[in-house]
MIGU-911445 format. One record per residue: residue number from 1; residue in three letters; chain; x, y, z of N, C-alpha, C in turn. Coordinates in pm, 1 decimal, always signed. Example, Ala and Ser with C-alpha at 12.3 -4.5 7.8 and 13.67 -1.06 7.14 Angstrom:
// MIGU-911445
   seq   type   mol     n.east    n.north       n.up    ca.east   ca.north      ca.up     c.east    c.north       c.up
     1    ala     A    +1319.0     -569.0     +780.0    +1230.0     -450.0     +780.0    +1320.0     -330.0     +780.0
     2    ser     A    +1285.0     -225.0     +708.0    +1367.0     -106.0     +714.0    +1290.0       +3.0     +787.0
// end
This chain:
// MIGU-911445
   seq   type   mol     n.east    n.north       n.up    ca.east   ca.north      ca.up     c.east    c.north       c.up
     1    unk     A    +6187.3   +17535.0   +11969.6    +6286.8   +17495.9   +11872.7    +6424.4   +17496.3   +11938.0
     2    unk     A    +6505.8   +17404.0   +11893.1    +6641.4   +17391.9   +11943.6    +6736.1   +17440.6   +11835.1
     3    unk     A    +6825.7   +17530.6   +11873.2    +6920.8   +17584.2   +11776.5    +7011.9   +17472.5   +11725.0
     4    unk     A    +7034.0   +17471.5   +11594.8    +7119.8   +17371.6   +11532.5    +7048.0   +17244.3   +11491.5
     5    unk     A    +6919.1   +17233.2   +11524.1    +6841.6   +17115.3   +11486.3    +6763.7   +17147.7   +11359.7
     6    unk     A    +6771.8   +17058.0   +11262.2    +6698.3   +17073.5   +11136.8    +6555.9   +17020.8   +11155.3
     7    unk     A    +6457.1   +17102.9   +11123.3    +6317.0   +17062.3   +11137.3    +6254.2   +17046.0   +10999.7
     8    unk     A    +6156.4   +16957.8   +10981.8    +6096.8   +16871.0   +11082.8    +6191.7   +16759.1   +11122.6
     9    unk     A    +6164.5   +16701.8   +11239.7    +6244.8   +16591.8   +11291.2    +6149.9   +16484.5   +11344.3
    10    unk     A    +6184.2   +16361.7   +11320.2    +6105.6   +16248.6   +11368.4    +6162.6   +16207.3   +11503.4
    11    unk     A    +6077.4   +16191.9   +11603.9    +6126.2   +16154.3   +11736.1    +6095.9   +16008.4   +11770.1
    12    unk     A    +6003.2   +15949.2   +11698.2    +5970.7   +15808.4   +11717.9    +5895.2   +15757.9   +11595.6
    13    unk     A    +5883.5   +15629.0   +11584.9    +5811.3   +15573.4   +11471.8    +5780.7   +15426.7   +11493.9
    14    unk     A    +5707.8   +15372.2   +11398.1    +5665.2   +15233.8   +11409.0    +5645.7   +15178.4   +11268.9
    15    unk     A    +5700.8   +15063.7   +11242.4    +5683.1   +14988.0   +11119.1    +5758.4   +15046.3   +11001.3
    16    unk     A    +5780.9   +14962.3   +10903.6    +5851.0   +14995.9   +10780.7    +5753.3   +15057.5   +10680.7
    17    unk     A    +5804.8   +15131.9   +10586.6    +5721.5   +15183.7   +10477.9    +5674.4   +15067.5   +10392.8
    18    unk     A    +5556.8   +15079.4   +10333.1    +5512.3   +14973.9   +10242.0    +5606.7   +14962.5   +10122.6
    19    unk     A    +5624.6   +14842.0   +10069.8    +5708.0   +14827.3    +9950.5    +5645.5   +14899.6    +9831.3
    20    unk     A    +5729.5   +14940.8    +9737.4    +5680.7   +15005.4    +9615.0    +5582.5   +14914.1    +9543.7
    21    unk     A    +5481.1   +14974.1    +9485.7    +5382.6   +14902.6    +9402.7    +5312.4   +14788.8    +9475.3
    22    unk     A    +5288.3   +14806.0    +9606.0    +5220.9   +14699.2    +9680.2    +5069.0   +14708.7    +9668.3
    23    unk     A    +5019.4   +14816.0    +9610.3    +4874.6   +14829.0    +9594.9    +4812.1   +14924.5    +9694.2
    24    unk     A    +4891.0   +15019.5    +9742.5    +4837.3   +15119.8    +9834.9    +4811.3   +15062.1    +9972.9
    25    unk     A    +4726.2   +15130.2   +10047.2    +4694.9   +15091.4   +10185.0    +4637.0   +14950.3   +10189.4
    26    unk     A    +4543.1   +14921.7   +10099.5    +4476.5   +14791.9   +10102.3    +4571.5   +14680.8   +10060.1
    27    unk     A    +4654.9   +14706.1    +9961.3    +4753.3   +14606.9    +9918.9    +4855.1   +14578.6   +10028.1
    28    unk     A    +4895.2   +14684.0   +10099.6    +4990.6   +14665.0   +10209.3    +4927.2   +14583.6   +10321.6
    29    unk     A    +4802.9   +14611.2   +10353.8    +4734.2   +14534.0   +10458.2    +4723.9   +14387.5   +10418.6
    30    unk     A    +4693.3   +14361.1   +10291.3    +4685.7   +14222.6   +10243.5    +4824.1   +14156.0   +10252.0
    31    unk     A    +4927.5   +14229.3   +10212.8    +5063.5   +14176.6   +10219.7    +5101.8   +14141.4   +10363.5
    32    unk     A    +5070.5   +14228.9   +10458.5    +5101.9   +14202.7   +10599.0    +5027.1   +14079.6   +10650.4
    33    unk     A    +4901.6   +14063.8   +10607.8    +4823.3   +13946.5   +10649.3    +4884.1   +13818.9   +10592.7
    34    unk     A    +4929.3   +13822.9   +10467.0    +4992.4   +13706.3   +10405.0    +5122.0   +13671.4   +10477.6
    35    unk     A    +5203.1   +13773.3   +10508.1    +5331.1   +13749.7   +10574.9    +5312.9   +13695.8   +10716.9
    36    unk     A    +5202.5   +13732.5   +10781.9    +5178.3   +13689.9   +10919.8    +5121.3   +13549.0   +10928.8
    37    unk     A    +5078.0   +13492.8   +10814.8    +5014.1   +13362.2   +10815.6    +5096.8   +13262.7   +10734.9
    38    unk     A    +5177.1   +13179.5   +10801.8    +5263.0   +13085.8   +10728.5    +5186.0   +12981.4   +10648.5
    39    unk     A    +5057.8   +12960.5   +10677.8    +4978.6   +12863.5   +10602.0    +4903.2   +12927.4   +10485.2
    40    unk     A    +4919.9   +13056.8   +10467.4    +4852.7   +13125.1   +10355.9    +4906.9   +13070.4   +10224.2
    41    unk     A    +4822.0   +13053.7   +10123.8    +4868.6   +12994.7    +9997.4    +4962.4   +13083.6    +9914.5
    42    unk     A    +4971.2   +13213.2    +9944.3    +5051.8   +13303.5    +9862.9    +5185.1   +13349.8    +9921.7
    43    unk     A    +5231.2   +13303.6   +10036.9    +5350.3   +13366.6   +10095.5    +5476.5   +13354.3   +10010.8
    44    unk     A    +5500.2   +13241.7    +9947.5    +5622.6   +13225.4    +9868.2    +5625.8   +13325.4    +9753.9
    45    unk     A    +5513.5   +13343.3    +9687.3    +5504.9   +13439.1    +9576.3    +5529.8   +13581.7    +9625.3
    46    unk     A    +5472.9   +13618.3    +9738.6    +5489.5   +13752.9    +9793.1    +5634.0   +13776.8    +9838.8
    47    unk     A    +5694.2   +13677.5    +9902.5    +5832.6   +13692.1    +9949.5    +5927.7   +13703.7    +9831.0
    48    unk     A    +5901.8   +13629.1    +9724.4    +5981.9   +13642.9    +9602.2    +5971.6   +13784.5    +9548.0
    49    unk     A    +5852.9   +13843.9    +9557.0    +5828.9   +13976.8    +9503.0    +5898.3   +14085.3    +9586.4
    50    unk     A    +5884.4   +14081.0    +9718.4    +5941.8   +14188.3    +9801.4    +6082.5   +14158.0    +9851.1
    51    unk     A    +6121.5   +14032.8    +9848.0    +6254.3   +13995.1    +9896.1    +6249.9   +13950.8   +10041.7
    52    unk     A    +6333.9   +13857.3   +10075.2    +6333.9   +13802.1   +10211.0    +6382.9   +13901.8   +10314.5
    53    unk     A    +6456.4   +14003.9   +10272.4    +6511.9   +14099.1   +10369.1    +6410.0   +14200.9   +10419.3
    54    unk     A    +6291.9   +14207.7   +10357.6    +6190.1   +14304.9   +10399.8    +6132.2   +14263.5   +10534.5
    55    unk     A    +6140.1   +14354.5   +10630.3    +6083.5   +14332.0   +10763.4    +5979.8   +14440.8   +10788.2
    56    unk     A    +5851.3   +14406.2   +10788.7    +5747.7   +14508.8   +10805.2    +5751.3   +14578.3   +10941.4
    57    unk     A    +5815.6   +14516.8   +11040.5    +5820.8   +14576.4   +11174.5    +5943.9   +14662.7   +11198.4
    58    unk     A    +6035.6   +14665.9   +11101.9    +6157.4   +14745.6   +11117.7    +6125.5   +14894.5   +11104.3
    59    unk     A    +6190.8   +14975.0   +11185.8    +6181.9   +15121.0   +11173.3    +6319.1   +15178.0   +11202.5
    60    unk     A    +6369.8   +15259.0   +11112.8    +6502.7   +15318.1   +11125.4    +6487.3   +15468.5   +11146.8
    61    unk     A    +6496.4   +15511.1   +11272.1    +6478.3   +15651.6   +11307.1    +6582.3   +15740.4   +11239.7
    62    unk     A    +6705.9   +15694.3   +11235.8    +6812.9   +15773.0   +11172.9    +6785.6   +15791.8   +11023.4
    63    unk     A    +6742.5   +15687.2   +10956.4    +6709.6   +15697.8   +10814.3    +6591.6   +15792.2   +10792.6
    64    unk     A    +6490.3   +15782.5   +10877.1    +6374.4   +15871.1   +10865.4    +6418.0   +16017.0   +10876.2
    65    unk     A    +6505.3   +16047.2   +10970.4    +6551.6   +16185.0   +10986.4    +6644.6   +16229.1   +10874.3
    66    unk     A    +6721.3   +16137.5   +10818.6    +6805.7   +16169.8   +10704.0    +6719.1   +16207.6   +10584.0
    67    unk     A    +6613.6   +16131.1   +10560.1    +6521.9   +16160.5   +10449.7    +6451.8   +16293.6   +10472.5
    68    unk     A    +6405.3   +16318.9   +10593.6    +6339.8   +16447.2   +10623.5    +6434.1   +16563.7   +10603.7
    69    unk     A    +6556.9   +16550.5   +10651.1    +6654.9   +16659.6   +10638.1    +6682.8   +16688.8   +10491.9
    70    unk     A    +6696.5   +16583.1   +10409.3    +6722.0   +16603.8   +10267.2    +6602.3   +16667.9   +10198.7
    71    unk     A    +6485.3   +16627.2   +10236.5    +6362.2   +16678.2   +10173.2    +6334.4   +16823.6   +10210.5
    72    unk     A    +6360.1   +16859.9   +10334.7    +6319.4   +16991.3   +10384.4    +6435.1   +17086.3   +10413.1
    73    unk     A    +6556.9   +17053.9   +10367.0    +6669.1   +17145.1   +10394.6    +6646.3   +17276.7   +10323.3
    74    unk     A    +6691.7   +17382.2   +10387.7    +6675.2   +17517.0   +10332.4    +6768.8   +17534.2   +10214.2
    75    unk     A    +6718.1   +17594.4   +10111.2    +6796.2   +17613.3    +9987.6    +6851.4   +17752.3    +9978.8
// end
């Protein structure tokens, strides 16, 4: 442990969190498959639902650590 560091701490990560109400693990996998296939019949409907700004490959390490610090700070 390092003095002055709030634990737990995230040191690396991959991919964005699934959008709210996407249908769990299976719904998220289906959403990712739709987004990856421009010829899929449902992409416009899905993009309208989650918004064009959603990037499934984005990962924000600073945000992840901010959320962890808020969740696990000592009271």
